[in-house]
C-alpha positions, 0 to 999 in steps of 0.5 A: 764830353765823354771821352771813349776808349773803343775796343773791338778786333773788326776794323769796319766795327770800329769806324761804324761805331765812331761814324754812330758817335760822330753825331752825338755832340757829348761823346768823343772816341779818343782813342782805339784798338783791337785787342786786350793787351793793348785796351790795359796798356792805353787805359793807363795813358790815355785820358779817358772817361770810359771803356767801350769793350767788346768780349772777344778779342785777341791775346786777352778775353774781354772778361779778363781785361773787364776784370784787370781794369776794375782791379787796376781802375776801379772807378774806370767805367766798362761797358761791354758790347758783344755779338754774344746775346746776353743770356750767356755773358751779360750778367757775369760780367756785371757780376766783374764789374761792367757799367753795362753790357749791350748787344751789337745788335742794339740800336743808337739810341740805348747806345748812348743813353748806355755811354751816358749813364755808365760815364755818370757813375750808374749801370745800364740794364737793358729791360728784360736783362732786369727781369733776368736778374731780377728772376736770378735774384729770385731763385737765390732768395728762394735757395732754389739750386742754379743750373750747371753752369751758372756755378761754373767760375769764369775760367770754367764758363770759358773753357766750356764754351770751348770745349763745347765748341769742339776745342782740343785740351791743346788749342785751349791752352793755347788760345787761354795761356794755360797749361794744358793740365790746368785746362784738363782740371778746369774739363775735370770740375765742369764735367763733375759740375755739368754731370758731363760724361765727356765732351759730347755731353758738354756741348750737347748741355751747352745746347741744350741750354742756348749757350754756344756762342752765336 
């Protein structure tokens, strides 16, 4: 039996996933939660085999939770399930140690296959993402320069997306639990790396590269 800790801030999503997985005899949702800190608390005390984790969750970003889980429990598989397209976040999730990345539009068969593979110690990669990762590896091997947004650190990318979405420095600081000065420092690095002149330029860059959340 694969015992899952399910984290999504929408109860209707959790109930839907539980109903889907209830028809799979070797998979059980053993615990559930709705925010980042609760994932970490329950992962430390619950007898689980895998975490099914959303990215956009309250209080602590899903990627931050993933990074902390892999630091504390490196052998615990974490499967990311998100509304964000693979192009935006999948590669970053894999670099942080995720055992797979699925869009919430994935069908039941994909979800079950990903859970089983991750729980068995493997890494689930969709055919489309396999092509994307192979292309990225080819670019690096050839020494070709990566796109500017691919050079952003995890935190820089978070700030980049929030600026592109129209958030102020104070709003970003509050959401990411950072000081405004720290956010301003990240903003300066983002401007330098992307070549944008201001926040509007960052937003235009995000639109041009299809990096805004849907």
